[in-house]
N, CA, C, O and CB atoms as a CASP TS submission, in Angstrom:
PFRMAT TS
TARGET T0000
AUTHOR 0000-0000-0000
METHOD Language model
MODEL 1
PARENT N/A
ATOM      1  N   UNK     1      -4.805  47.830   6.006  1.00  0.00           N
ATOM      2  CA  UNK     1      -4.342  48.550   7.455  1.00  0.00           C
ATOM      3  C   UNK     1      -5.399  48.747   8.154  1.00  0.00           C
ATOM      4  O   UNK     1      -6.529  48.870   7.680  1.00  0.00           O
ATOM      5  CB  UNK     1      -3.634  49.933   7.404  1.00  0.00           C
ATOM      6  N   UNK     2      -5.068  48.797   9.484  1.00  0.00           N
ATOM      7  CA  UNK     2      -6.211  48.956  10.617  1.00  0.00           C
ATOM      8  C   UNK     2      -6.097  50.548  10.723  1.00  0.00           C
ATOM      9  O   UNK     2      -5.091  51.202  10.447  1.00  0.00           O
ATOM     10  CB  UNK     2      -5.878  48.040  12.275  1.00  0.00           C
ATOM     11  N   UNK     3      -7.116  50.962  11.098  1.00  0.00           N
ATOM     12  CA  UNK     3      -7.408  52.480  11.732  1.00  0.00           C
ATOM     13  C   UNK     3      -6.979  52.582  13.329  1.00  0.00           C
ATOM     14  O   UNK     3      -6.997  51.588  14.055  1.00  0.00           O
ATOM     15  CB  UNK     3      -9.181  52.856  11.627  1.00  0.00           C
ATOM     16  N   UNK     4      -6.668  53.635  13.700  1.00  0.00           N
ATOM     17  CA  UNK     4      -6.644  53.793  15.295  1.00  0.00           C
ATOM     18  C   UNK     4      -7.783  53.438  15.874  1.00  0.00           C
ATOM     19  O   UNK     4      -7.828  52.641  16.811  1.00  0.00           O
ATOM     20  CB  UNK     4      -6.397  55.142  15.788  1.00  0.00           C
ATOM     21  N   UNK     5      -8.650  53.925  15.433  1.00  0.00           N
ATOM     22  CA  UNK     5     -10.045  53.267  16.101  1.00  0.00           C
ATOM     23  C   UNK     5     -10.422  51.667  15.843  1.00  0.00           C
ATOM     24  O   UNK     5     -11.087  51.028  16.657  1.00  0.00           O
ATOM     25  CB  UNK     5     -11.355  54.114  15.465  1.00  0.00           C
ATOM     26  N   UNK     6     -10.090  51.303  15.039  1.00  0.00           N
ATOM     27  CA  UNK     6      -9.894  49.455  15.006  1.00  0.00           C
ATOM     28  C   UNK     6      -9.162  48.953  15.918  1.00  0.00           C
ATOM     29  O   UNK     6      -9.428  47.916  16.526  1.00  0.00           O
ATOM     30  CB  UNK     6      -9.186  48.795  13.762  1.00  0.00           C
ATOM     31  N   UNK     7      -8.094  49.715  16.099  1.00  0.00           N
ATOM     32  CA  UNK     7      -7.149  49.078  16.999  1.00  0.00           C
ATOM     33  C   UNK     7      -7.360  49.292  18.485  1.00  0.00           C
ATOM     34  O   UNK     7      -7.083  48.496  19.383  1.00  0.00           O
ATOM     35  CB  UNK     7      -5.833  49.529  16.668  1.00  0.00           C
ATOM     36  N   UNK     8      -7.883  50.464  18.595  1.00  0.00           N
ATOM     37  CA  UNK     8      -8.349  50.752  20.131  1.00  0.00           C
ATOM     38  C   UNK     8      -9.581  50.118  20.386  1.00  0.00           C
ATOM     39  O   UNK     8      -9.984  50.289  21.536  1.00  0.00           O
ATOM     40  CB  UNK     8      -8.559  52.290  20.486  1.00  0.00           C
ATOM     41  N   UNK     9     -10.380  49.356  19.566  1.00  0.00           N
ATOM     42  CA  UNK     9     -11.526  48.682  19.702  1.00  0.00           C
ATOM     43  C   UNK     9     -10.984  47.471  20.192  1.00  0.00           C
ATOM     44  O   UNK     9     -11.359  47.010  21.270  1.00  0.00           O
ATOM     45  CB  UNK     9     -12.373  48.583  18.492  1.00  0.00           C
ATOM     46  N   UNK    10     -10.106  46.902  19.465  1.00  0.00           N
ATOM     47  CA  UNK    10      -9.574  45.559  19.538  1.00  0.00           C
ATOM     48  C   UNK    10      -8.939  45.384  21.026  1.00  0.00           C
ATOM     49  O   UNK    10      -9.209  44.429  21.754  1.00  0.00           O
ATOM     50  CB  UNK    10      -8.459  45.326  18.332  1.00  0.00           C
ATOM     51  N   UNK    11      -8.001  46.511  21.393  1.00  0.00           N
ATOM     52  CA  UNK    11      -7.301  46.542  22.630  1.00  0.00           C
ATOM     53  C   UNK    11      -8.283  46.766  23.659  1.00  0.00           C
ATOM     54  O   UNK    11      -7.910  46.462  24.792  1.00  0.00           O
ATOM     55  CB  UNK    11      -6.230  47.568  22.667  1.00  0.00           C
ATOM     56  N   UNK    12      -9.460  47.227  23.537  1.00  0.00           N
ATOM     57  CA  UNK    12     -10.362  47.052  24.525  1.00  0.00           C
ATOM     58  C   UNK    12     -10.959  46.048  24.863  1.00  0.00           C
ATOM     59  O   UNK    12     -11.189  45.712  26.025  1.00  0.00           O
ATOM     60  CB  UNK    12     -11.095  47.661  24.437  1.00  0.00           C
ATOM     61  N   UNK    13     -11.347  45.322  23.619  1.00  0.00           N
ATOM     62  CA  UNK    13     -11.770  43.911  23.790  1.00  0.00           C
ATOM     63  C   UNK    13     -10.845  43.009  24.475  1.00  0.00           C
ATOM     64  O   UNK    13     -11.239  42.276  25.382  1.00  0.00           O
ATOM     65  CB  UNK    13     -12.035  43.335  22.533  1.00  0.00           C
ATOM     66  N   UNK    14      -9.823  43.030  24.141  1.00  0.00           N
ATOM     67  CA  UNK    14      -8.958  41.971  24.994  1.00  0.00           C
ATOM     68  C   UNK    14      -8.510  42.510  26.343  1.00  0.00           C
ATOM     69  O   UNK    14      -8.125  41.689  27.176  1.00  0.00           O
ATOM     70  CB  UNK    14      -7.608  41.536  24.201  1.00  0.00           C
ATOM     71  N   UNK    15      -8.519  43.652  26.609  1.00  0.00           N
ATOM     72  CA  UNK    15      -8.570  44.261  28.163  1.00  0.00           C
ATOM     73  C   UNK    15      -9.580  43.657  29.080  1.00  0.00           C
ATOM     74  O   UNK    15      -9.426  43.126  30.180  1.00  0.00           O
ATOM     75  CB  UNK    15      -8.925  45.821  28.172  1.00  0.00           C
ATOM     76  N   UNK    16     -10.837  43.900  28.243  1.00  0.00           N
ATOM     77  CA  UNK    16     -12.149  43.316  29.005  1.00  0.00           C
ATOM     78  C   UNK    16     -12.095  41.898  29.143  1.00  0.00           C
ATOM     79  O   UNK    16     -12.403  41.313  30.181  1.00  0.00           O
ATOM     80  CB  UNK    16     -13.505  43.622  28.261  1.00  0.00           C
ATOM     81  N   UNK    17     -11.698  41.335  28.079  1.00  0.00           N
ATOM     82  CA  UNK    17     -11.502  39.810  28.395  1.00  0.00           C
ATOM     83  C   UNK    17     -10.575  39.321  29.475  1.00  0.00           C
ATOM     84  O   UNK    17     -10.807  38.298  30.118  1.00  0.00           O
ATOM     85  CB  UNK    17     -11.022  39.159  27.222  1.00  0.00           C
ATOM     86  N   UNK    18      -9.449  40.131  29.667  1.00  0.00           N
ATOM     87  CA  UNK    18      -8.557  39.966  30.858  1.00  0.00           C
ATOM     88  C   UNK    18      -9.249  40.295  31.745  1.00  0.00           C
ATOM     89  O   UNK    18      -9.465  39.352  32.507  1.00  0.00           O
ATOM     90  CB  UNK    18      -7.362  40.635  30.950  1.00  0.00           C
ATOM     91  N   UNK    19      -9.816  41.396  32.089  1.00  0.00           N
ATOM     92  CA  UNK    19     -10.689  42.079  33.641  1.00  0.00           C
ATOM     93  C   UNK    19     -11.570  40.737  33.925  1.00  0.00           C
ATOM     94  O   UNK    19     -11.534  40.170  35.017  1.00  0.00           O
ATOM     95  CB  UNK    19     -12.034  43.846  33.335  1.00  0.00           C
ATOM     96  N   UNK    20     -12.167  40.399  33.105  1.00  0.00           N
ATOM     97  CA  UNK    20     -13.618  39.585  33.018  1.00  0.00           C
ATOM     98  C   UNK    20     -13.233  38.014  33.439  1.00  0.00           C
ATOM     99  O   UNK    20     -13.901  37.367  34.246  1.00  0.00           O
ATOM    100  CB  UNK    20     -14.370  39.635  31.229  1.00  0.00           C
ATOM    101  N   UNK    21     -12.012  37.496  32.739  1.00  0.00           N
ATOM    102  CA  UNK    21     -11.859  36.121  32.897  1.00  0.00           C
ATOM    103  C   UNK    21     -10.740  35.682  33.292  1.00  0.00           C
ATOM    104  O   UNK    21     -10.469  34.517  33.585  1.00  0.00           O
ATOM    105  CB  UNK    21     -12.101  35.509  31.916  1.00  0.00           C
ATOM    106  N   UNK    22      -9.834  36.896  33.318  1.00  0.00           N
ATOM    107  CA  UNK    22      -8.097  36.386  33.765  1.00  0.00           C
ATOM    108  C   UNK    22      -7.614  37.547  34.584  1.00  0.00           C
ATOM    109  O   UNK    22      -6.519  38.066  34.371  1.00  0.00           O
ATOM    110  CB  UNK    22      -6.825  36.171  32.258  1.00  0.00           C
ATOM    111  N   UNK    23      -8.480  37.971  35.570  1.00  0.00           N
ATOM    112  CA  UNK    23      -8.063  39.285  36.485  1.00  0.00           C
ATOM    113  C   UNK    23      -6.378  39.138  36.864  1.00  0.00           C
ATOM    114  O   UNK    23      -5.663  40.140  36.869  1.00  0.00           O
ATOM    115  CB  UNK    23      -9.106  39.304  38.126  1.00  0.00           C
ATOM    116  N   UNK    24      -5.872  37.846  37.160  1.00  0.00           N
ATOM    117  CA  UNK    24      -4.774  37.782  37.449  1.00  0.00           C
ATOM    118  C   UNK    24      -3.847  38.362  36.714  1.00  0.00           C
ATOM    119  O   UNK    24      -2.733  38.620  37.171  1.00  0.00           O
ATOM    120  CB  UNK    24      -4.582  36.806  37.606  1.00  0.00           C
ATOM    121  N   UNK    25      -4.228  38.647  35.420  1.00  0.00           N
ATOM    122  CA  UNK    25      -3.262  39.256  34.503  1.00  0.00           C
ATOM    123  C   UNK    25      -3.006  40.511  34.240  1.00  0.00           C
ATOM    124  O   UNK    25      -2.155  40.986  33.488  1.00  0.00           O
ATOM    125  CB  UNK    25      -3.429  38.912  33.510  1.00  0.00           C
ATOM    126  N   UNK    26      -4.140  41.253  35.195  1.00  0.00           N
ATOM    127  CA  UNK    26      -4.444  42.632  35.083  1.00  0.00           C
ATOM    128  C   UNK    26      -2.988  43.410  35.541  1.00  0.00           C
ATOM    129  O   UNK    26      -2.626  44.448  34.988  1.00  0.00           O
ATOM    130  CB  UNK    26      -5.824  43.008  36.080  1.00  0.00           C
ATOM    131  N   UNK    27      -2.347  42.868  36.439  1.00  0.00           N
ATOM    132  CA  UNK    27      -1.035  43.527  36.822  1.00  0.00           C
ATOM    133  C   UNK    27       0.038  43.719  35.614  1.00  0.00           C
ATOM    134  O   UNK    27       0.861  44.634  35.602  1.00  0.00           O
ATOM    135  CB  UNK    27      -0.361  42.635  37.959  1.00  0.00           C
ATOM    136  N   UNK    28      -0.087  42.722  34.593  1.00  0.00           N
ATOM    137  CA  UNK    28       0.922  43.016  33.358  1.00  0.00           C
ATOM    138  C   UNK    28       0.714  43.956  32.542  1.00  0.00           C
ATOM    139  O   UNK    28       1.534  44.457  31.772  1.00  0.00           O
ATOM    140  CB  UNK    28       1.071  42.045  32.508  1.00  0.00           C
ATOM    141  N   UNK    29      -0.814  44.329  32.739  1.00  0.00           N
ATOM    142  CA  UNK    29      -1.089  45.562  31.608  1.00  0.00           C
ATOM    143  C   UNK    29      -0.449  46.660  32.002  1.00  0.00           C
ATOM    144  O   UNK    29       0.062  47.248  31.050  1.00  0.00           O
ATOM    145  CB  UNK    29      -2.599  46.027  31.388  1.00  0.00           C
ATOM    146  N   UNK    30      -0.244  47.268  33.246  1.00  0.00           N
ATOM    147  CA  UNK    30       0.404  48.391  33.689  1.00  0.00           C
ATOM    148  C   UNK    30       2.204  48.174  33.197  1.00  0.00           C
ATOM    149  O   UNK    30       3.032  49.056  32.970  1.00  0.00           O
ATOM    150  CB  UNK    30       0.065  48.494  35.466  1.00  0.00           C
ATOM    151  N   UNK    31       2.318  47.091  33.167  1.00  0.00           N
ATOM    152  CA  UNK    31       3.948  46.670  32.800  1.00  0.00           C
ATOM    153  C   UNK    31       4.018  47.151  31.331  1.00  0.00           C
ATOM    154  O   UNK    31       5.122  47.561  30.973  1.00  0.00           O
ATOM    155  CB  UNK    31       4.373  44.790  32.914  1.00  0.00           C
ATOM    156  N   UNK    32       2.960  47.166  30.370  1.00  0.00           N
ATOM    157  CA  UNK    32       3.157  47.201  29.073  1.00  0.00           C
ATOM    158  C   UNK    32       2.482  48.551  28.433  1.00  0.00           C
ATOM    159  O   UNK    32       1.456  48.592  27.753  1.00  0.00           O
ATOM    160  CB  UNK    32       2.627  45.907  28.515  1.00  0.00           C
ATOM    161  N   UNK    33       3.287  49.602  28.810  1.00  0.00           N
ATOM    162  CA  UNK    33       2.664  50.929  28.455  1.00  0.00           C
ATOM    163  C   UNK    33       2.811  50.994  26.938  1.00  0.00           C
ATOM    164  O   UNK    33       3.736  50.543  26.262  1.00  0.00           O
ATOM    165  CB  UNK    33       3.391  52.229  29.211  1.00  0.00           C
ATOM    166  N   UNK    34       1.542  51.748  26.472  1.00  0.00           N
ATOM    167  CA  UNK    34       1.688  52.107  24.965  1.00  0.00           C
ATOM    168  C   UNK    34       2.016  53.460  24.650  1.00  0.00           C
ATOM    169  O   UNK    34       1.337  54.336  25.185  1.00  0.00           O
ATOM    170  CB  UNK    34       0.470  51.840  24.232  1.00  0.00           C
ATOM    171  N   UNK    35       3.028  53.814  23.800  1.00  0.00           N
ATOM    172  CA  UNK    35       3.256  54.964  23.421  1.00  0.00           C
ATOM    173  C   UNK    35       2.607  55.789  22.431  1.00  0.00           C
ATOM    174  O   UNK    35       2.897  55.492  21.273  1.00  0.00           O
ATOM    175  CB  UNK    35       4.218  54.895  23.195  1.00  0.00           C
ATOM    176  N   UNK    36       1.642  56.940  22.618  1.00  0.00           N
ATOM    177  CA  UNK    36       1.031  57.496  21.681  1.00  0.00           C
ATOM    178  C   UNK    36       1.429  58.906  21.955  1.00  0.00           C
ATOM    179  O   UNK    36       1.537  59.339  23.103  1.00  0.00           O
ATOM    180  CB  UNK    36      -0.390  57.169  21.632  1.00  0.00           C
ATOM    181  N   UNK    37       1.675  59.709  20.743  1.00  0.00           N
ATOM    182  CA  UNK    37       2.164  61.146  20.875  1.00  0.00           C
ATOM    183  C   UNK    37       1.600  61.930  19.792  1.00  0.00           C
ATOM    184  O   UNK    37       1.621  61.493  18.642  1.00  0.00           O
ATOM    185  CB  UNK    37       3.714  61.272  20.840  1.00  0.00           C
ATOM    186  N   UNK    38       1.099  63.053  20.077  1.00  0.00           N
ATOM    187  CA  UNK    38       0.794  63.906  19.061  1.00  0.00           C
ATOM    188  C   UNK    38       1.778  64.390  18.133  1.00  0.00           C
ATOM    189  O   UNK    38       1.381  64.857  17.066  1.00  0.00           O
ATOM    190  CB  UNK    38       0.262  64.876  19.560  1.00  0.00           C
ATOM    191  N   UNK    39       3.156  64.339  18.420  1.00  0.00           N
ATOM    192  CA  UNK    39       3.985  64.812  17.879  1.00  0.00           C
ATOM    193  C   UNK    39       4.332  63.808  16.709  1.00  0.00           C
ATOM    194  O   UNK    39       4.424  64.114  15.520  1.00  0.00           O
ATOM    195  CB  UNK    39       4.907  65.166  18.785  1.00  0.00           C
ATOM    196  N   UNK    40       4.501  62.616  17.235  1.00  0.00           N
ATOM    197  CA  UNK    40       4.834  61.386  16.121  1.00  0.00           C
ATOM    198  C   UNK    40       3.678  61.173  14.944  1.00  0.00           C
ATOM    199  O   UNK    40       2.505  61.532  15.042  1.00  0.00           O
ATOM    200  CB  UNK    40       4.944  59.822  16.994  1.00  0.00           C
ATOM    201  N   UNK    41       4.169  60.635  14.031  1.00  0.00           N
ATOM    202  CA  UNK    41       3.127  60.629  12.748  1.00  0.00           C
ATOM    203  C   UNK    41       1.965  59.466  13.204  1.00  0.00           C
ATOM    204  O   UNK    41       2.145  58.626  14.085  1.00  0.00           O
ATOM    205  CB  UNK    41       4.034  60.109  11.071  1.00  0.00           C
ATOM    206  N   UNK    42       0.911  59.601  12.508  1.00  0.00           N
ATOM    207  CA  UNK    42      -0.058  58.837  12.764  1.00  0.00           C
ATOM    208  C   UNK    42       0.201  57.211  12.482  1.00  0.00           C
ATOM    209  O   UNK    42      -0.406  56.304  13.051  1.00  0.00           O
ATOM    210  CB  UNK    42      -1.117  59.402  12.030  1.00  0.00           C
ATOM    211  N   UNK    43       1.089  57.076  11.620  1.00  0.00           N
ATOM    212  CA  UNK    43       1.491  55.713  11.031  1.00  0.00           C
ATOM    213  C   UNK    43       2.508  55.107  12.427  1.00  0.00           C
ATOM    214  O   UNK    43       2.584  53.935  12.797  1.00  0.00           O
ATOM    215  CB  UNK    43       2.485  55.943   9.276  1.00  0.00           C
ATOM    216  N   UNK    44       3.134  56.163  12.948  1.00  0.00           N
ATOM    217  CA  UNK    44       3.860  55.428  14.424  1.00  0.00           C
ATOM    218  C   UNK    44       3.199  55.163  15.379  1.00  0.00           C
ATOM    219  O   UNK    44       3.498  54.185  16.065  1.00  0.00           O
ATOM    220  CB  UNK    44       4.811  56.125  15.142  1.00  0.00           C
ATOM    221  N   UNK    45       1.931  56.097  15.740  1.00  0.00           N
ATOM    222  CA  UNK    45       1.133  55.588  16.597  1.00  0.00           C
ATOM    223  C   UNK    45       0.183  54.387  16.645  1.00  0.00           C
ATOM    224  O   UNK    45      -0.322  53.769  17.583  1.00  0.00           O
ATOM    225  CB  UNK    45       0.608  56.399  16.780  1.00  0.00           C
ATOM    226  N   UNK    46       0.096  54.242  15.027  1.00  0.00           N
ATOM    227  CA  UNK    46      -0.636  53.033  14.644  1.00  0.00           C
ATOM    228  C   UNK    46       0.095  51.797  14.928  1.00  0.00           C
ATOM    229  O   UNK    46      -0.484  50.770  15.281  1.00  0.00           O
ATOM    230  CB  UNK    46      -0.971  53.056  13.229  1.00  0.00           C
ATOM    231  N   UNK    47       1.376  51.885  14.776  1.00  0.00           N
ATOM    232  CA  UNK    47       2.417  50.827  14.832  1.00  0.00           C
ATOM    233  C   UNK    47       2.415  50.533  16.428  1.00  0.00           C
ATOM    234  O   UNK    47       2.386  49.400  16.907  1.00  0.00           O
ATOM    235  CB  UNK    47       3.985  51.352  14.179  1.00  0.00           C
ATOM    236  N   UNK    48       2.445  51.544  17.051  1.00  0.00           N
ATOM    237  CA  UNK    48       2.584  51.479  18.789  1.00  0.00           C
ATOM    238  C   UNK    48       1.227  50.977  19.251  1.00  0.00           C
ATOM    239  O   UNK    48       1.268  50.345  20.307  1.00  0.00           O
ATOM    240  CB  UNK    48       2.908  53.126  19.618  1.00  0.00           C
ATOM    241  N   UNK    49       0.064  51.118  18.705  1.00  0.00           N
ATOM    242  CA  UNK    49      -1.168  50.430  19.055  1.00  0.00           C
ATOM    243  C   UNK    49      -1.012  49.096  18.447  1.00  0.00           C
ATOM    244  O   UNK    49      -1.159  48.222  19.301  1.00  0.00           O
ATOM    245  CB  UNK    49      -2.467  51.166  18.562  1.00  0.00           C
ATOM    246  N   UNK    50      -0.785  48.669  17.361  1.00  0.00           N
ATOM    247  CA  UNK    50      -0.739  47.322  16.922  1.00  0.00           C
ATOM    248  C   UNK    50       0.380  46.649  17.764  1.00  0.00           C
ATOM    249  O   UNK    50       0.109  45.497  18.100  1.00  0.00           O
ATOM    250  CB  UNK    50      -0.486  47.231  15.358  1.00  0.00           C
ATOM    251  N   UNK    51       1.464  47.082  18.133  1.00  0.00           N
ATOM    252  CA  UNK    51       2.439  46.396  19.239  1.00  0.00           C
ATOM    253  C   UNK    51       1.880  45.986  20.460  1.00  0.00           C
ATOM    254  O   UNK    51       2.019  44.847  20.907  1.00  0.00           O
ATOM    255  CB  UNK    51       3.520  47.282  19.663  1.00  0.00           C
ATOM    256  N   UNK    52       1.044  47.180  21.191  1.00  0.00           N
ATOM    257  CA  UNK    52       0.436  46.829  22.276  1.00  0.00           C
ATOM    258  C   UNK    52      -0.653  45.884  22.104  1.00  0.00           C
ATOM    259  O   UNK    52      -0.848  45.124  23.052  1.00  0.00           O
ATOM    260  CB  UNK    52       0.048  47.890  22.872  1.00  0.00           C
ATOM    261  N   UNK    53      -1.407  45.779  21.076  1.00  0.00           N
ATOM    262  CA  UNK    53      -2.655  44.887  20.825  1.00  0.00           C
ATOM    263  C   UNK    53      -1.827  43.567  20.921  1.00  0.00           C
ATOM    264  O   UNK    53      -2.118  42.607  21.634  1.00  0.00           O
ATOM    265  CB  UNK    53      -3.568  45.145  19.240  1.00  0.00           C
ATOM    266  N   UNK    54      -0.771  43.667  20.107  1.00  0.00           N
ATOM    267  CA  UNK    54      -0.010  42.146  19.876  1.00  0.00           C
ATOM    268  C   UNK    54       0.343  41.570  21.376  1.00  0.00           C
ATOM    269  O   UNK    54      -0.084  40.509  21.832  1.00  0.00           O
ATOM    270  CB  UNK    54       1.637  42.307  18.875  1.00  0.00           C
ATOM    271  N   UNK    55       1.117  42.391  21.969  1.00  0.00           N
ATOM    272  CA  UNK    55       1.456  42.136  23.234  1.00  0.00           C
ATOM    273  C   UNK    55       0.322  41.806  24.306  1.00  0.00           C
ATOM    274  O   UNK    55       0.568  41.089  25.276  1.00  0.00           O
ATOM    275  CB  UNK    55       2.177  43.218  23.606  1.00  0.00           C
ATOM    276  N   UNK    56      -0.747  42.285  24.110  1.00  0.00           N
ATOM    277  CA  UNK    56      -1.808  42.051  25.219  1.00  0.00           C
ATOM    278  C   UNK    56      -2.472  40.595  24.672  1.00  0.00           C
ATOM    279  O   UNK    56      -2.887  39.765  25.481  1.00  0.00           O
ATOM    280  CB  UNK    56      -3.066  43.472  25.334  1.00  0.00           C
ATOM    281  N   UNK    57      -2.519  40.414  23.460  1.00  0.00           N
ATOM    282  CA  UNK    57      -3.021  39.169  22.717  1.00  0.00           C
ATOM    283  C   UNK    57      -2.162  38.102  22.998  1.00  0.00           C
ATOM    284  O   UNK    57      -2.663  37.044  23.379  1.00  0.00           O
ATOM    285  CB  UNK    57      -3.105  39.327  21.208  1.00  0.00           C
ATOM    286  N   UNK    58      -1.089  38.194  22.888  1.00  0.00           N
ATOM    287  CA  UNK    58       0.069  37.280  23.203  1.00  0.00           C
ATOM    288  C   UNK    58       0.168  37.011  24.666  1.00  0.00           C
ATOM    289  O   UNK    58       0.626  35.931  25.038  1.00  0.00           O
ATOM    290  CB  UNK    58       1.404  37.875  22.721  1.00  0.00           C
ATOM    291  N   UNK    59      -0.174  37.789  25.410  1.00  0.00           N
ATOM    292  CA  UNK    59      -0.122  37.926  27.048  1.00  0.00           C
ATOM    293  C   UNK    59      -1.367  36.663  27.292  1.00  0.00           C
ATOM    294  O   UNK    59      -1.105  35.635  27.916  1.00  0.00           O
ATOM    295  CB  UNK    59      -0.644  39.882  27.786  1.00  0.00           C
ATOM    296  N   UNK    60      -2.553  36.904  26.771  1.00  0.00           N
ATOM    297  CA  UNK    60      -3.894  36.104  27.107  1.00  0.00           C
ATOM    298  C   UNK    60      -3.501  34.539  26.427  1.00  0.00           C
ATOM    299  O   UNK    60      -3.682  33.514  27.085  1.00  0.00           O
ATOM    300  CB  UNK    60      -5.492  36.950  26.259  1.00  0.00           C
ATOM    301  N   UNK    61      -2.952  34.517  25.052  1.00  0.00           N
ATOM    302  CA  UNK    61      -2.647  33.517  24.294  1.00  0.00           C
ATOM    303  C   UNK    61      -1.870  32.418  24.977  1.00  0.00           C
ATOM    304  O   UNK    61      -2.215  31.237  24.985  1.00  0.00           O
ATOM    305  CB  UNK    61      -2.012  34.008  23.238  1.00  0.00           C
ATOM    306  N   UNK    62      -0.852  32.885  25.514  1.00  0.00           N
ATOM    307  CA  UNK    62       0.148  31.878  26.291  1.00  0.00           C
ATOM    308  C   UNK    62      -0.289  31.675  27.541  1.00  0.00           C
ATOM    309  O   UNK    62      -0.117  30.521  27.934  1.00  0.00           O
ATOM    310  CB  UNK    62       1.595  32.341  26.431  1.00  0.00           C
ATOM    311  N   UNK    63      -0.832  32.461  28.347  1.00  0.00           N
ATOM    312  CA  UNK    63      -1.589  32.162  29.614  1.00  0.00           C
ATOM    313  C   UNK    63      -2.614  31.223  29.439  1.00  0.00           C
ATOM    314  O   UNK    63      -2.696  30.379  30.331  1.00  0.00           O
ATOM    315  CB  UNK    63      -2.188  33.333  30.194  1.00  0.00           C
ATOM    316  N   UNK    64      -3.583  31.140  28.326  1.00  0.00           N
ATOM    317  CA  UNK    64      -4.485  30.308  28.179  1.00  0.00           C
ATOM    318  C   UNK    64      -3.716  28.920  27.799  1.00  0.00           C
ATOM    319  O   UNK    64      -4.053  27.909  28.417  1.00  0.00           O
ATOM    320  CB  UNK    64      -5.477  30.852  27.199  1.00  0.00           C
ATOM    321  N   UNK    65      -2.811  28.842  26.918  1.00  0.00           N
ATOM    322  CA  UNK    65      -2.232  27.720  26.755  1.00  0.00           C
ATOM    323  C   UNK    65      -1.686  27.146  27.940  1.00  0.00           C
ATOM    324  O   UNK    65      -1.902  25.978  28.263  1.00  0.00           O
ATOM    325  CB  UNK    65      -1.369  27.844  25.858  1.00  0.00           C
ATOM    326  N   UNK    66      -0.970  27.954  28.607  1.00  0.00           N
ATOM    327  CA  UNK    66      -0.138  27.318  29.756  1.00  0.00           C
ATOM    328  C   UNK    66      -1.062  26.655  30.950  1.00  0.00           C
ATOM    329  O   UNK    66      -0.745  25.687  31.642  1.00  0.00           O
ATOM    330  CB  UNK    66       0.832  28.514  30.426  1.00  0.00           C
ATOM    331  N   UNK    67      -2.258  27.401  31.018  1.00  0.00           N
ATOM    332  CA  UNK    67      -3.457  26.918  31.906  1.00  0.00           C
ATOM    333  C   UNK    67      -4.464  25.979  31.395  1.00  0.00           C
ATOM    334  O   UNK    67      -5.085  25.326  32.234  1.00  0.00           O
ATOM    335  CB  UNK    67      -4.224  28.029  32.315  1.00  0.00           C
ATOM    336  N   UNK    68      -4.684  25.835  30.331  1.00  0.00           N
ATOM    337  CA  UNK    68      -5.621  25.033  29.388  1.00  0.00           C
ATOM    338  C   UNK    68      -7.064  25.600  29.324  1.00  0.00           C
ATOM    339  O   UNK    68      -8.036  24.958  28.926  1.00  0.00           O
ATOM    340  CB  UNK    68      -5.715  23.514  29.871  1.00  0.00           C
ATOM    341  N   UNK    69      -7.080  26.723  29.709  1.00  0.00           N
ATOM    342  CA  UNK    69      -8.189  27.981  29.370  1.00  0.00           C
ATOM    343  C   UNK    69      -8.690  27.942  28.164  1.00  0.00           C
ATOM    344  O   UNK    69      -7.928  27.709  27.225  1.00  0.00           O
ATOM    345  CB  UNK    69      -7.655  29.397  29.436  1.00  0.00           C
ATOM    346  N   UNK    70     -10.081  28.161  27.937  1.00  0.00           N
ATOM    347  CA  UNK    70     -10.560  28.649  26.661  1.00  0.00           C
ATOM    348  C   UNK    70     -10.786  30.109  26.646  1.00  0.00           C
ATOM    349  O   UNK    70     -11.188  30.630  27.687  1.00  0.00           O
ATOM    350  CB  UNK    70     -11.792  27.974  26.287  1.00  0.00           C
ATOM    351  N   UNK    71     -10.571  30.860  25.564  1.00  0.00           N
ATOM    352  CA  UNK    71     -10.884  32.299  25.357  1.00  0.00           C
ATOM    353  C   UNK    71     -11.482  32.638  23.978  1.00  0.00           C
ATOM    354  O   UNK    71     -11.374  31.855  23.034  1.00  0.00           O
ATOM    355  CB  UNK    71      -9.623  33.113  25.546  1.00  0.00           C
ATOM    356  N   UNK    72     -12.073  33.744  23.888  1.00  0.00           N
ATOM    357  CA  UNK    72     -12.698  34.331  22.666  1.00  0.00           C
ATOM    358  C   UNK    72     -12.042  35.346  21.908  1.00  0.00           C
ATOM    359  O   UNK    72     -12.576  35.808  20.900  1.00  0.00           O
ATOM    360  CB  UNK    72     -13.872  34.859  22.977  1.00  0.00           C
ATOM    361  N   UNK    73     -10.752  35.789  22.376  1.00  0.00           N
ATOM    362  CA  UNK    73     -10.166  36.862  21.826  1.00  0.00           C
ATOM    363  C   UNK    73      -9.665  36.897  20.285  1.00  0.00           C
ATOM    364  O   UNK    73      -9.133  37.911  19.831  1.00  0.00           O
ATOM    365  CB  UNK    73      -9.152  37.087  22.647  1.00  0.00           C
TER
END
């Protein structure tokens, strides 16, 4: 199971890829908020981070597939 730190690192990497290579996708990042709470269990937060990472990755993968770009995410 991935740690919160590992997921945050992966999220940062995908976000940087979007900003550097596909800035036109940046507008969608704000539409995909991640829910992190001190009240919820650590497992819930990790699940939320994983879901957010998967959403970001899917956004890039779908865009790349549709546009025929190459990516390193």
